[in-house]
N, CA, C and O atoms as CSV, one atom per row, in Angstrom:
chain,resi,resn,atom,element,x,y,z
A,1,MET,N,N,14.354,-35.683,-7.513
A,1,MET,CA,C,15.620,-34.739,-7.352
A,1,MET,C,C,16.702,-35.565,-6.701
A,1,MET,O,O,16.489,-36.342,-5.771
A,2,VAL,N,N,17.946,-35.329,-7.287
A,2,VAL,CA,C,19.009,-35.992,-6.856
A,2,VAL,C,C,20.258,-35.077,-6.590
A,2,VAL,O,O,20.230,-33.884,-6.891
A,3,ASN,N,N,21.244,-35.610,-6.074
A,3,ASN,CA,C,22.475,-34.913,-5.831
A,3,ASN,C,C,23.338,-35.238,-6.930
A,3,ASN,O,O,23.178,-36.350,-7.434
A,4,VAL,N,N,24.284,-34.428,-7.434
A,4,VAL,CA,C,25.194,-34.657,-8.453
A,4,VAL,C,C,26.619,-34.267,-8.019
A,4,VAL,O,O,26.877,-33.122,-7.645
A,5,PHE,N,N,27.514,-35.222,-8.078
A,5,PHE,CA,C,28.978,-34.759,-7.609
A,5,PHE,C,C,29.622,-34.621,-8.915
A,5,PHE,O,O,29.644,-35.512,-9.764
A,6,THR,N,N,30.198,-33.339,-9.046
A,6,THR,CA,C,31.181,-32.976,-10.198
A,6,THR,C,C,32.601,-32.836,-9.779
A,6,THR,O,O,32.898,-32.513,-8.629
A,7,TYR,N,N,33.482,-33.080,-10.710
A,7,TYR,CA,C,34.973,-33.069,-10.350
A,7,TYR,C,C,35.710,-32.524,-11.565
A,7,TYR,O,O,36.917,-32.750,-11.648
A,8,GLY,N,N,35.082,-31.815,-12.531
A,8,GLY,CA,C,35.872,-31.281,-13.686
A,8,GLY,C,C,35.193,-29.956,-14.033
A,8,GLY,O,O,34.935,-29.121,-13.167
A,9,SER,N,N,34.885,-29.776,-15.463
A,9,SER,CA,C,34.409,-28.492,-15.892
A,9,SER,C,C,33.101,-28.100,-15.184
A,9,SER,O,O,32.854,-26.920,-14.938
A,10,LEU,N,N,32.338,-29.018,-14.886
A,10,LEU,CA,C,31.062,-28.748,-14.214
A,10,LEU,C,C,31.206,-28.135,-12.858
A,10,LEU,O,O,30.219,-27.650,-12.304
A,11,MET,N,N,32.413,-28.131,-12.284
A,11,MET,CA,C,32.631,-27.427,-11.033
A,11,MET,C,C,32.456,-25.887,-11.109
A,11,MET,O,O,32.227,-25.160,-10.142
A,12,CYS,N,N,32.604,-25.479,-12.465
A,12,CYS,CA,C,32.323,-24.065,-12.742
A,12,CYS,C,C,30.834,-23.757,-12.809
A,12,CYS,O,O,30.063,-24.212,-13.654
A,13,ALA,N,N,30.518,-22.915,-11.798
A,13,ALA,CA,C,28.913,-22.667,-11.716
A,13,ALA,C,C,28.370,-22.094,-13.073
A,13,ALA,O,O,27.236,-22.423,-13.424
A,14,ASP,N,N,29.096,-21.283,-13.824
A,14,ASP,CA,C,28.550,-20.887,-15.131
A,14,ASP,C,C,28.329,-22.126,-16.110
A,14,ASP,O,O,27.298,-22.254,-16.771
A,15,ILE,N,N,29.348,-22.991,-16.139
A,15,ILE,CA,C,29.249,-24.044,-17.064
A,15,ILE,C,C,27.945,-24.983,-16.652
A,15,ILE,O,O,26.984,-25.284,-17.359
A,16,MET,N,N,28.206,-25.322,-15.370
A,16,MET,CA,C,26.972,-26.051,-14.856
A,16,MET,C,C,25.622,-25.526,-15.124
A,16,MET,O,O,24.696,-26.263,-15.464
A,17,ALA,N,N,25.500,-24.136,-14.957
A,17,ALA,CA,C,24.042,-23.580,-15.272
A,17,ALA,C,C,23.756,-23.662,-16.785
A,17,ALA,O,O,22.619,-23.898,-17.192
A,18,THR,N,N,24.834,-23.458,-17.640
A,18,THR,CA,C,24.579,-23.565,-18.949
A,18,THR,C,C,24.095,-24.871,-19.572
A,18,THR,O,O,23.216,-25.014,-20.422
A,19,VAL,N,N,24.901,-25.856,-18.934
A,19,VAL,CA,C,24.601,-27.247,-19.279
A,19,VAL,C,C,23.402,-27.805,-18.691
A,19,VAL,O,O,22.721,-28.529,-19.417
A,20,SER,N,N,23.026,-27.595,-17.497
A,20,SER,CA,C,22.058,-28.261,-16.840
A,20,SER,C,C,20.640,-27.308,-16.871
A,20,SER,O,O,19.559,-27.793,-16.540
A,21,GLY,N,N,20.767,-26.059,-17.260
A,21,GLY,CA,C,19.600,-25.067,-17.246
A,21,GLY,C,C,19.172,-24.670,-16.032
A,21,GLY,O,O,18.095,-24.082,-15.940
A,22,VAL,N,N,19.992,-24.947,-14.864
A,22,VAL,CA,C,19.514,-24.475,-13.497
A,22,VAL,C,C,20.756,-23.963,-12.805
A,22,VAL,O,O,21.885,-24.252,-13.200
A,23,ASN,N,N,20.512,-23.193,-11.759
A,23,ASN,CA,C,21.695,-22.712,-10.876
A,23,ASN,C,C,21.510,-23.460,-9.475
A,23,ASN,O,O,20.941,-22.916,-8.528
A,24,PRO,N,N,21.982,-24.620,-9.428
A,24,PRO,CA,C,21.812,-25.324,-8.125
A,24,PRO,C,C,22.665,-24.903,-7.028
A,24,PRO,O,O,23.662,-24.229,-7.290
A,25,LEU,N,N,22.391,-25.219,-5.838
A,25,LEU,CA,C,23.239,-24.922,-4.659
A,25,LEU,C,C,24.424,-25.960,-4.705
A,25,LEU,O,O,24.224,-27.088,-5.155
A,26,SER,N,N,25.550,-25.608,-4.279
A,26,SER,CA,C,26.614,-26.617,-4.344
A,26,SER,C,C,27.419,-26.320,-2.966
A,26,SER,O,O,27.323,-25.285,-2.306
A,27,GLU,N,N,28.227,-27.438,-2.671
A,27,GLU,CA,C,29.136,-27.529,-1.673
A,27,GLU,C,C,30.376,-28.450,-1.896
A,27,GLU,O,O,30.346,-29.399,-2.680
A,28,SER,N,N,31.324,-28.153,-1.251
A,28,SER,CA,C,32.572,-28.954,-1.528
A,28,SER,C,C,32.264,-30.506,-0.925
A,28,SER,O,O,31.556,-30.723,0.059
A,29,ALA,N,N,32.876,-31.423,-1.641
A,29,ALA,CA,C,32.778,-32.901,-1.339
A,29,ALA,C,C,34.008,-33.528,-1.758
A,29,ALA,O,O,34.822,-33.002,-2.518
A,30,LEU,N,N,34.123,-34.763,-1.193
A,30,LEU,CA,C,35.212,-35.736,-1.587
A,30,LEU,C,C,34.584,-36.996,-1.962
A,30,LEU,O,O,33.609,-37.476,-1.384
A,31,LEU,N,N,35.210,-37.522,-2.988
A,31,LEU,CA,C,34.941,-39.019,-3.457
A,31,LEU,C,C,36.049,-39.921,-3.264
A,31,LEU,O,O,37.100,-39.697,-3.863
A,32,GLY,N,N,35.941,-40.887,-2.520
A,32,GLY,CA,C,36.899,-41.889,-2.211
A,32,GLY,C,C,37.002,-42.934,-3.228
A,32,GLY,O,O,36.011,-43.364,-3.817
A,33,ASN,N,N,38.236,-43.362,-3.447
A,33,ASN,CA,C,38.539,-44.592,-4.283
A,33,ASN,C,C,38.456,-44.155,-5.775
A,33,ASN,O,O,38.322,-45.036,-6.625
A,34,TYR,N,N,38.520,-42.978,-6.107
A,34,TYR,CA,C,38.458,-42.503,-7.521
A,34,TYR,C,C,39.444,-41.501,-7.615
A,34,TYR,O,O,39.669,-40.771,-6.649
A,35,ARG,N,N,40.163,-41.371,-8.867
A,35,ARG,CA,C,41.088,-40.251,-9.128
A,35,ARG,C,C,40.697,-39.660,-10.520
A,35,ARG,O,O,40.247,-40.426,-11.372
A,36,ARG,N,N,40.838,-38.436,-10.764
A,36,ARG,CA,C,40.613,-37.757,-11.993
A,36,ARG,C,C,41.999,-37.683,-12.802
A,36,ARG,O,O,43.059,-37.394,-12.246
A,37,TYR,N,N,41.899,-37.933,-13.988
A,37,TYR,CA,C,42.980,-37.925,-14.873
A,37,TYR,C,C,42.731,-37.139,-16.130
A,37,TYR,O,O,41.579,-36.970,-16.530
A,38,ALA,N,N,43.782,-36.649,-16.773
A,38,ALA,CA,C,43.551,-35.811,-17.995
A,38,ALA,C,C,43.169,-36.832,-19.130
A,38,ALA,O,O,43.580,-37.992,-19.171
A,39,VAL,N,N,42.374,-36.277,-19.996
A,39,VAL,CA,C,41.936,-37.133,-21.248
A,39,VAL,C,C,42.875,-36.553,-22.474
A,39,VAL,O,O,42.918,-35.361,-22.776
A,40,LEU,N,N,43.544,-37.494,-23.063
A,40,LEU,CA,C,44.448,-36.971,-24.151
A,40,LEU,C,C,43.793,-36.104,-25.143
A,40,LEU,O,O,42.779,-36.440,-25.754
A,41,GLY,N,N,44.432,-34.921,-25.293
A,41,GLY,CA,C,43.940,-33.959,-26.362
A,41,GLY,C,C,42.622,-33.224,-25.860
A,41,GLY,O,O,42.011,-32.531,-26.674
A,42,GLU,N,N,42.197,-33.333,-24.665
A,42,GLU,CA,C,40.969,-32.668,-24.297
A,42,GLU,C,C,41.297,-31.800,-22.987
A,42,GLU,O,O,42.322,-31.941,-22.320
A,43,ASP,N,N,40.298,-30.905,-22.726
A,43,ASP,CA,C,40.452,-30.169,-21.506
A,43,ASP,C,C,39.598,-30.553,-20.311
A,43,ASP,O,O,39.535,-29.873,-19.287
A,44,TYR,N,N,38.929,-31.719,-20.519
A,44,TYR,CA,C,37.933,-32.241,-19.454
A,44,TYR,C,C,38.807,-33.474,-18.890
A,44,TYR,O,O,39.768,-33.963,-19.485
A,45,PRO,N,N,38.278,-33.918,-17.564
A,45,PRO,CA,C,38.902,-35.077,-17.041
A,45,PRO,C,C,38.168,-36.296,-17.105
A,45,PRO,O,O,36.987,-36.336,-17.450
A,46,ALA,N,N,38.862,-37.323,-16.769
A,46,ALA,CA,C,38.097,-38.726,-16.825
A,46,ALA,C,C,38.231,-39.070,-15.248
A,46,ALA,O,O,39.188,-38.719,-14.559
A,47,LEU,N,N,37.152,-39.791,-14.804
A,47,LEU,CA,C,37.192,-40.181,-13.450
A,47,LEU,C,C,37.381,-41.857,-13.391
A,47,LEU,O,O,36.553,-42.631,-13.870
A,48,ILE,N,N,38.536,-42.243,-12.761
A,48,ILE,CA,C,38.786,-43.667,-12.728
A,48,ILE,C,C,38.848,-44.155,-11.387
A,48,ILE,O,O,39.340,-43.484,-10.479
A,49,ALA,N,N,38.333,-45.380,-11.213
A,49,ALA,CA,C,38.242,-46.136,-9.840
A,49,ALA,C,C,39.770,-46.303,-9.606
A,49,ALA,O,O,40.497,-46.655,-10.535
A,50,GLU,N,N,40.269,-46.041,-8.326
A,50,GLU,CA,C,41.620,-46.329,-7.802
A,50,GLU,C,C,41.501,-46.424,-6.355
A,50,GLU,O,O,41.062,-45.477,-5.702
A,51,ALA,N,N,41.877,-47.543,-5.810
A,51,ALA,CA,C,41.793,-47.857,-4.403
A,51,ALA,C,C,42.667,-46.801,-3.656
A,51,ALA,O,O,43.793,-46.514,-4.061
A,52,GLY,N,N,42.167,-46.297,-2.671
A,52,GLY,CA,C,42.938,-45.376,-1.687
A,52,GLY,C,C,42.935,-43.859,-2.248
A,52,GLY,O,O,43.315,-42.926,-1.540
A,53,ALA,N,N,42.503,-43.691,-3.504
A,53,ALA,CA,C,42.579,-42.199,-3.989
A,53,ALA,C,C,41.475,-41.523,-3.478
A,53,ALA,O,O,40.548,-42.112,-2.922
A,54,GLN,N,N,41.532,-40.102,-3.666
A,54,GLN,CA,C,40.395,-39.275,-3.247
A,54,GLN,C,C,40.325,-38.124,-4.241
A,54,GLN,O,O,41.345,-37.512,-4.558
A,55,THR,N,N,39.122,-37.827,-4.732
A,55,THR,CA,C,38.956,-36.707,-5.606
A,55,THR,C,C,38.049,-35.617,-4.937
A,55,THR,O,O,36.974,-35.882,-4.398
A,56,GLN,N,N,38.572,-34.420,-5.024
A,56,GLN,CA,C,37.858,-33.270,-4.522
A,56,GLN,C,C,36.899,-32.739,-5.703
A,56,GLN,O,O,37.241,-32.666,-6.884
A,57,GLY,N,N,35.682,-32.393,-5.199
A,57,GLY,CA,C,34.746,-31.814,-6.275
A,57,GLY,C,C,33.688,-31.026,-5.529
A,57,GLY,O,O,33.770,-30.728,-4.337
A,58,LEU,N,N,32.695,-30.718,-6.333
A,58,LEU,CA,C,31.491,-30.172,-5.864
A,58,LEU,C,C,30.186,-30.991,-5.862
A,58,LEU,O,O,29.926,-31.687,-6.843
A,59,LEU,N,N,29.436,-30.944,-4.908
A,59,LEU,CA,C,28.211,-31.626,-4.758
A,59,LEU,C,C,27.058,-30.601,-5.105
A,59,LEU,O,O,26.935,-29.577,-4.434
A,60,TYR,N,N,26.258,-30.875,-6.110
A,60,TYR,CA,C,25.114,-30.007,-6.394
A,60,TYR,C,C,23.916,-30.726,-6.036
A,60,TYR,O,O,23.730,-31.896,-6.371
A,61,ARG,N,N,22.980,-29.939,-5.258
A,61,ARG,CA,C,21.982,-30.615,-4.611
A,61,ARG,C,C,20.627,-30.301,-5.393
A,61,ARG,O,O,20.507,-29.260,-6.039
A,62,ASN,N,N,19.616,-31.254,-5.303
A,62,ASN,CA,C,18.320,-31.089,-5.828
A,62,ASN,C,C,18.214,-30.811,-7.286
A,62,ASN,O,O,17.522,-29.914,-7.768
A,63,ILE,N,N,18.994,-31.695,-7.988
A,63,ILE,CA,C,18.953,-31.682,-9.492
A,63,ILE,C,C,17.635,-32.325,-9.998
A,63,ILE,O,O,17.297,-33.447,-9.623
A,64,SER,N,N,16.927,-31.606,-10.828
A,64,SER,CA,C,15.666,-32.263,-11.425
A,64,SER,C,C,15.980,-33.341,-12.520
A,64,SER,O,O,17.077,-33.453,-13.066
A,65,ASP,N,N,14.996,-34.038,-12.745
A,65,ASP,CA,C,15.222,-35.102,-13.898
A,65,ASP,C,C,15.525,-34.404,-15.270
A,65,ASP,O,O,16.280,-34.954,-16.070
A,66,GLU,N,N,14.971,-33.258,-15.531
A,66,GLU,CA,C,15.302,-32.568,-16.793
A,66,GLU,C,C,16.758,-32.112,-16.806
A,66,GLU,O,O,17.472,-32.285,-17.793
A,67,ALA,N,N,17.166,-31.546,-15.724
A,67,ALA,CA,C,18.600,-31.207,-15.638
A,67,ALA,C,C,19.461,-32.400,-15.702
A,67,ALA,O,O,20.445,-32.374,-16.441
A,68,LEU,N,N,19.176,-33.479,-14.975
A,68,LEU,CA,C,19.897,-34.660,-15.163
A,68,LEU,C,C,20.132,-35.229,-16.550
A,68,LEU,O,O,21.211,-35.668,-16.948
A,69,ARG,N,N,18.900,-35.167,-17.303
A,69,ARG,CA,C,18.824,-35.527,-18.720
A,69,ARG,C,C,19.859,-34.771,-19.558
A,69,ARG,O,O,20.589,-35.309,-20.391
A,70,ARG,N,N,19.846,-33.365,-19.231
A,70,ARG,CA,C,20.734,-32.467,-19.971
A,70,ARG,C,C,22.160,-32.932,-19.724
A,70,ARG,O,O,22.975,-33.056,-20.639
A,71,LEU,N,N,22.437,-33.193,-18.397
A,71,LEU,CA,C,23.792,-33.625,-18.055
A,71,LEU,C,C,24.317,-34.830,-18.767
A,71,LEU,O,O,25.472,-34.946,-19.175
A,72,ASP,N,N,23.260,-35.814,-18.892
A,72,ASP,CA,C,23.487,-37.052,-19.539
A,72,ASP,C,C,23.981,-36.876,-20.934
A,72,ASP,O,O,24.918,-37.535,-21.386
A,73,VAL,N,N,23.260,-35.877,-21.674
A,73,VAL,CA,C,23.515,-35.668,-23.035
A,73,VAL,C,C,24.820,-34.971,-23.136
A,73,VAL,O,O,25.583,-35.285,-24.049
A,74,PHE,N,N,25.144,-34.061,-22.287
A,74,PHE,CA,C,26.361,-33.365,-22.378
A,74,PHE,C,C,27.684,-34.287,-21.961
A,74,PHE,O,O,28.777,-34.113,-22.501
A,75,GLU,N,N,27.474,-35.181,-21.043
A,75,GLU,CA,C,28.589,-36.188,-20.735
A,75,GLU,C,C,28.830,-37.112,-21.930
A,75,GLU,O,O,29.989,-37.437,-22.190
A,76,GLY,N,N,27.853,-37.539,-22.644
A,76,GLY,CA,C,28.027,-38.323,-23.821
A,76,GLY,C,C,28.475,-39.808,-23.656
A,76,GLY,O,O,28.290,-40.339,-22.561
A,77,ASP,N,N,29.002,-40.452,-24.583
A,77,ASP,CA,C,29.257,-41.902,-24.507
A,77,ASP,C,C,30.458,-42.300,-23.645
A,77,ASP,O,O,30.546,-43.458,-23.238
A,78,TYR,N,N,31.362,-41.406,-23.359
A,78,TYR,CA,C,32.494,-41.701,-22.701
A,78,TYR,C,C,32.252,-41.975,-21.281
A,78,TYR,O,O,33.078,-42.622,-20.637
A,79,TYR,N,N,31.140,-41.510,-20.735
A,79,TYR,CA,C,30.886,-41.552,-19.354
A,79,TYR,C,C,29.778,-42.373,-19.004
A,79,TYR,O,O,28.942,-42.557,-19.888
A,80,GLN,N,N,29.592,-42.939,-17.821
A,80,GLN,CA,C,28.567,-43.762,-17.423
A,80,GLN,C,C,28.170,-43.075,-16.038
A,80,GLN,O,O,29.022,-42.882,-15.171
A,81,ARG,N,N,26.873,-42.727,-15.883
A,81,ARG,CA,C,26.313,-42.084,-14.550
A,81,ARG,C,C,26.233,-43.313,-13.449
A,81,ARG,O,O,25.620,-44.360,-13.655
A,82,CYS,N,N,26.816,-43.063,-12.487
A,82,CYS,CA,C,26.834,-44.107,-11.344
A,82,CYS,C,C,26.366,-43.302,-10.157
A,82,CYS,O,O,26.534,-42.089,-10.032
A,83,GLU,N,N,25.729,-44.142,-9.254
A,83,GLU,CA,C,25.310,-43.635,-7.888
A,83,GLU,C,C,26.508,-43.945,-6.852
A,83,GLU,O,O,26.806,-45.117,-6.622
A,84,LEU,N,N,27.164,-42.920,-6.254
A,84,LEU,CA,C,28.239,-43.308,-5.330
A,84,LEU,C,C,28.084,-42.403,-4.060
A,84,LEU,O,O,27.385,-41.389,-4.058
A,85,ASP,N,N,28.735,-42.817,-3.070
A,85,ASP,CA,C,28.775,-42.047,-1.810
A,85,ASP,C,C,29.909,-41.015,-1.787
A,85,ASP,O,O,31.049,-41.333,-2.126
A,86,VAL,N,N,29.583,-39.745,-1.376
A,86,VAL,CA,C,30.649,-38.818,-1.332
A,86,VAL,C,C,30.589,-38.260,0.087
A,86,VAL,O,O,29.537,-38.348,0.721
A,87,ALA,N,N,31.682,-37.684,0.616
A,87,ALA,CA,C,31.927,-37.175,1.902
A,87,ALA,C,C,31.765,-35.627,1.888
A,87,ALA,O,O,32.391,-34.981,1.047
A,88,LEU,N,N,31.003,-35.047,2.727
A,88,LEU,CA,C,30.968,-33.607,2.913
A,88,LEU,C,C,32.072,-33.183,3.775
A,88,LEU,O,O,32.605,-34.023,4.500
A,89,LEU,N,N,32.486,-31.922,3.771
A,89,LEU,CA,C,33.507,-31.501,4.599
A,89,LEU,C,C,33.223,-31.612,6.170
A,89,LEU,O,O,34.176,-31.529,6.943
A,90,ASP,N,N,32.048,-31.781,6.603
A,90,ASP,CA,C,31.695,-32.061,7.942
A,90,ASP,C,C,31.848,-33.481,8.255
A,90,ASP,O,O,31.725,-33.855,9.422
A,91,GLY,N,N,32.110,-34.318,7.294
A,91,GLY,CA,C,32.283,-35.840,7.457
A,91,GLY,C,C,30.980,-36.666,7.134
A,91,GLY,O,O,31.000,-37.895,7.075
A,92,ARG,N,N,29.811,-35.890,6.923
A,92,ARG,CA,C,28.589,-36.639,6.611
A,92,ARG,C,C,28.739,-37.230,5.212
A,92,ARG,O,O,29.336,-36.589,4.348
A,93,GLN,N,N,28.184,-38.505,4.944
A,93,GLN,CA,C,28.182,-39.085,3.656
A,93,GLN,C,C,26.820,-38.883,3.006
A,93,GLN,O,O,25.811,-39.003,3.702
A,94,VAL,N,N,26.734,-38.585,1.720
A,94,VAL,CA,C,25.562,-38.471,1.015
A,94,VAL,C,C,25.744,-39.315,-0.387
A,94,VAL,O,O,26.851,-39.559,-0.867
A,95,THR,N,N,24.655,-39.672,-0.898
A,95,THR,CA,C,24.619,-40.420,-2.180
A,95,THR,C,C,24.535,-39.362,-3.220
A,95,THR,O,O,23.810,-38.383,-3.044
A,96,ALA,N,N,25.259,-39.520,-4.314
A,96,ALA,CA,C,25.157,-38.645,-5.434
A,96,ALA,C,C,25.448,-39.407,-6.708
A,96,ALA,O,O,26.154,-40.415,-6.735
A,97,GLN,N,N,24.808,-38.818,-7.857
A,97,GLN,CA,C,25.179,-39.357,-9.135
A,97,GLN,C,C,26.448,-38.745,-9.570
A,97,GLN,O,O,26.772,-37.618,-9.196
A,98,THR,N,N,27.162,-39.459,-10.343
A,98,THR,CA,C,28.435,-38.801,-10.826
A,98,THR,C,C,28.812,-39.577,-12.138
A,98,THR,O,O,28.303,-40.676,-12.360
A,99,TYR,N,N,29.687,-39.013,-12.987
A,99,TYR,CA,C,29.949,-39.662,-14.098
A,99,TYR,C,C,31.475,-40.190,-14.200
A,99,TYR,O,O,32.449,-39.450,-14.068
A,100,VAL,N,N,31.533,-41.432,-14.428
A,100,VAL,CA,C,32.718,-42.309,-14.377
A,100,VAL,C,C,33.106,-42.535,-15.922
A,100,VAL,O,O,32.246,-42.723,-16.783
A,101,PHE,N,N,34.357,-42.502,-16.163
A,101,PHE,CA,C,34.836,-42.795,-17.617
A,101,PHE,C,C,34.586,-44.270,-17.729
A,101,PHE,O,O,34.856,-45.064,-16.828
A,102,ARG,N,N,34.045,-44.600,-18.904
A,102,ARG,CA,C,33.861,-45.997,-19.217
A,102,ARG,C,C,35.105,-46.706,-19.555
A,102,ARG,O,O,35.952,-46.141,-20.246
A,103,ALA,N,N,35.297,-48.046,-19.067
A,103,ALA,CA,C,36.456,-48.828,-19.432
A,103,ALA,C,C,36.725,-48.898,-20.866
A,103,ALA,O,O,37.884,-48.957,-21.275
A,104,ASP,N,N,35.727,-48.894,-21.646
A,104,ASP,CA,C,35.960,-49.058,-23.178
A,104,ASP,C,C,36.839,-47.856,-23.772
A,104,ASP,O,O,37.505,-48.006,-24.796
A,105,TYR,N,N,36.800,-46.832,-23.164
A,105,TYR,CA,C,37.579,-45.652,-23.616
A,105,TYR,C,C,38.825,-45.389,-22.724
A,105,TYR,O,O,39.390,-44.298,-22.803
A,106,ARG,N,N,39.236,-46.275,-21.945
A,106,ARG,CA,C,40.341,-46.129,-21.052
A,106,ARG,C,C,41.607,-45.713,-21.935
A,106,ARG,O,O,42.473,-44.968,-21.475
A,107,HIS,N,N,41.657,-46.144,-23.003
A,107,HIS,CA,C,42.930,-45.830,-23.822
A,107,HIS,C,C,42.978,-44.266,-24.223
A,107,HIS,O,O,43.952,-43.778,-24.796
A,108,LEU,N,N,41.972,-43.622,-23.910
A,108,LEU,CA,C,42.108,-42.157,-24.218
A,108,LEU,C,C,42.543,-41.329,-23.026
A,108,LEU,O,O,42.750,-40.119,-23.125
A,109,VAL,N,N,42.681,-42.041,-21.844
A,109,VAL,CA,C,43.101,-41.424,-20.593
A,109,VAL,C,C,44.536,-41.348,-20.421
A,109,VAL,O,O,45.214,-42.367,-20.550
A,110,ALA,N,N,45.094,-40.159,-20.122
A,110,ALA,CA,C,46.479,-39.846,-19.912
A,110,ALA,C,C,46.927,-40.501,-18.699
A,110,ALA,O,O,46.054,-40.894,-17.924
A,111,ASP,N,N,48.179,-40.687,-18.401
A,111,ASP,CA,C,48.760,-41.190,-17.128
A,111,ASP,C,C,48.979,-40.063,-16.084
A,111,ASP,O,O,49.562,-40.340,-15.036
A,112,TRP,N,N,48.563,-38.880,-16.311
A,112,TRP,CA,C,48.891,-37.772,-15.302
A,112,TRP,C,C,47.524,-37.203,-14.946
A,112,TRP,O,O,46.558,-37.196,-15.709
A,113,PRO,N,N,47.550,-36.707,-13.652
A,113,PRO,CA,C,46.279,-36.091,-13.195
A,113,PRO,C,C,45.676,-34.907,-13.838
A,113,PRO,O,O,46.405,-34.133,-14.458
A,114,TRP,N,N,44.477,-34.713,-13.746
A,114,TRP,CA,C,43.863,-33.406,-14.339
A,114,TRP,C,C,43.762,-32.303,-13.190
A,114,TRP,O,O,43.405,-32.537,-12.036
A,115,SER,N,N,44.127,-31.097,-13.687
A,115,SER,CA,C,44.190,-30.138,-12.626
A,115,SER,C,C,43.037,-29.089,-12.902
A,115,SER,O,O,42.924,-28.519,-13.987
A,116,PHE,N,N,42.197,-28.888,-11.834
A,116,PHE,CA,C,41.177,-27.920,-11.971
A,116,PHE,C,C,41.723,-26.485,-12.086
A,116,PHE,O,O,41.171,-25.659,-12.813
A,117,GLU,N,N,42.735,-26.226,-11.412
A,117,GLU,CA,C,43.510,-24.858,-11.407
A,117,GLU,C,C,44.004,-24.566,-12.847
A,117,GLU,O,O,43.818,-23.463,-13.362
A,118,HIS,N,N,44.677,-25.641,-13.524
A,118,HIS,CA,C,45.075,-25.448,-14.820
A,118,HIS,C,C,44.009,-25.280,-15.761
A,118,HIS,O,O,44.218,-24.552,-16.731
A,119,PHE,N,N,42.869,-25.857,-15.621
A,119,PHE,CA,C,41.816,-25.824,-16.484
A,119,PHE,C,C,41.241,-24.350,-16.461
A,119,PHE,O,O,40.940,-23.730,-17.481
A,120,LEU,N,N,41.127,-23.874,-15.190
A,120,LEU,CA,C,40.667,-22.405,-15.011
A,120,LEU,C,C,41.599,-21.468,-15.796
A,120,LEU,O,O,41.072,-20.568,-16.449
A,121,ILE,N,N,42.837,-21.588,-15.792
A,121,ILE,CA,C,43.726,-20.673,-16.422
A,121,ILE,C,C,43.975,-20.986,-17.888
A,121,ILE,O,O,44.186,-20.017,-18.618
A,122,VAL,N,N,43.979,-22.146,-18.399
A,122,VAL,CA,C,44.472,-22.507,-19.636
A,122,VAL,C,C,43.322,-23.087,-20.525
A,122,VAL,O,O,43.262,-22.794,-21.719
A,123,GLY,N,N,42.384,-23.937,-19.910
A,123,GLY,CA,C,41.447,-24.693,-20.683
A,123,GLY,C,C,40.059,-24.185,-20.834
A,123,GLY,O,O,39.395,-24.423,-21.843
A,124,LYS,N,N,39.626,-23.491,-19.841
A,124,LYS,CA,C,38.222,-23.139,-19.723
A,124,LYS,C,C,37.707,-22.346,-21.031
A,124,LYS,O,O,36.670,-22.724,-21.576
A,125,ALA,N,N,38.361,-21.352,-21.485
A,125,ALA,CA,C,37.809,-20.652,-22.588
A,125,ALA,C,C,37.784,-21.459,-23.779
A,125,ALA,O,O,36.841,-21.301,-24.555
A,126,LYS,N,N,38.740,-22.356,-24.055
A,126,LYS,CA,C,38.845,-23.179,-25.170
A,126,LYS,C,C,37.589,-24.215,-25.087
A,126,LYS,O,O,36.878,-24.469,-26.059
A,127,PHE,N,N,37.420,-24.762,-23.823
A,127,PHE,CA,C,36.592,-25.791,-23.564
A,127,PHE,C,C,35.075,-25.207,-23.879
A,127,PHE,O,O,34.227,-25.833,-24.515
A,128,GLU,N,N,34.902,-23.937,-23.335
A,128,GLU,CA,C,33.540,-23.358,-23.514
A,128,GLU,C,C,33.227,-23.058,-25.068
A,128,GLU,O,O,32.059,-23.121,-25.453
A,129,SER,N,N,34.224,-22.746,-25.921
A,129,SER,CA,C,33.987,-22.536,-27.214
A,129,SER,C,C,33.723,-23.866,-28.005
A,129,SER,O,O,33.070,-23.909,-29.047
A,130,ALA,N,N,34.296,-24.927,-27.400
A,130,ALA,CA,C,34.255,-26.178,-28.178
A,130,ALA,C,C,32.935,-27.012,-27.825
A,130,ALA,O,O,32.375,-27.750,-28.635
A,131,TYR,N,N,32.489,-26.787,-26.433
A,131,TYR,CA,C,31.476,-27.701,-25.820
A,131,TYR,C,C,30.298,-27.040,-25.417
A,131,TYR,O,O,29.373,-27.725,-24.980
A,132,LEU,N,N,30.181,-25.753,-25.499
A,132,LEU,CA,C,29.046,-25.119,-24.770
A,132,LEU,C,C,27.838,-24.593,-25.748
A,132,LEU,O,O,27.155,-23.601,-25.493
A,133,GLY,N,N,27.696,-25.368,-26.832
A,133,GLY,CA,C,26.548,-24.918,-27.691
A,133,GLY,C,C,25.281,-25.585,-27.254
A,133,GLY,O,O,24.510,-26.126,-28.047
A,134,PHE,N,N,25.080,-25.517,-25.833
A,134,PHE,CA,C,23.908,-26.273,-25.338
A,134,PHE,C,C,22.831,-25.309,-24.965
A,134,PHE,O,O,22.034,-25.593,-24.072
A,135,GLN,N,N,22.773,-24.059,-25.685
A,135,GLN,CA,C,21.614,-23.389,-25.455
A,135,GLN,C,C,20.373,-24.038,-26.076
A,135,GLN,O,O,19.231,-23.861,-25.651
A,136,HIS,N,N,20.689,-24.776,-27.083
A,136,HIS,CA,C,19.626,-25.478,-27.852
A,136,HIS,C,C,19.283,-26.943,-27.287
A,136,HIS,O,O,18.489,-27.695,-27.851
A,137,LEU,N,N,19.937,-27.242,-26.173
A,137,LEU,CA,C,19.807,-28.637,-25.618
A,137,LEU,C,C,18.406,-29.106,-25.315
A,137,LEU,O,O,18.126,-30.275,-25.583
A,138,PRO,N,N,17.409,-28.234,-24.732
A,138,PRO,CA,C,16.164,-28.686,-24.379
A,138,PRO,C,C,15.318,-29.333,-25.543
A,138,PRO,O,O,14.520,-30.246,-25.331
A,139,SER,N,N,15.560,-28.778,-26.823
A,139,SER,CA,C,14.823,-29.404,-27.882
A,139,SER,C,C,15.423,-30.726,-28.354
A,139,SER,O,O,14.821,-31.419,-29.174
A,140,GLN,N,N,16.609,-31.085,-27.841
A,140,GLN,CA,C,17.157,-32.412,-28.286
A,140,GLN,C,C,16.524,-33.579,-27.548
A,140,GLN,O,O,16.149,-33.346,-26.399
A,141,GLU,N,N,16.375,-34.629,-27.968
A,141,GLU,CA,C,15.684,-35.774,-27.336
A,141,GLU,C,C,16.677,-36.885,-27.352
A,141,GLU,O,O,16.381,-37.985,-26.884
């Protein structure tokens, strides 16, 4: 079981449950030295290393190997799962898995930040119709 830090569409509990197949507990967390940017033509963000930056997100606890496998499939080739330290709101640091945008695909990243609030208002419904055919995910290898 591992912790997973999310900073984009997976901060929505319903999307996380559909993708991972579980309803994990979550809490607010901050990831230092990374910033989330828009991906050109998409509703999801890219997480890019940037000194001094900070990204707010959610930490999901006790994610099983099967749920992590499902998340890996969902995130696809653009992202690399990395183990990073995140800060909880009480200041404690915990280790978590998170998905960082691969340098090979950096040309797809916009030069403006991605907004979770904008995603909820404008992009979530479109995102769900485009990316959430994951009810069949467990049968995929």
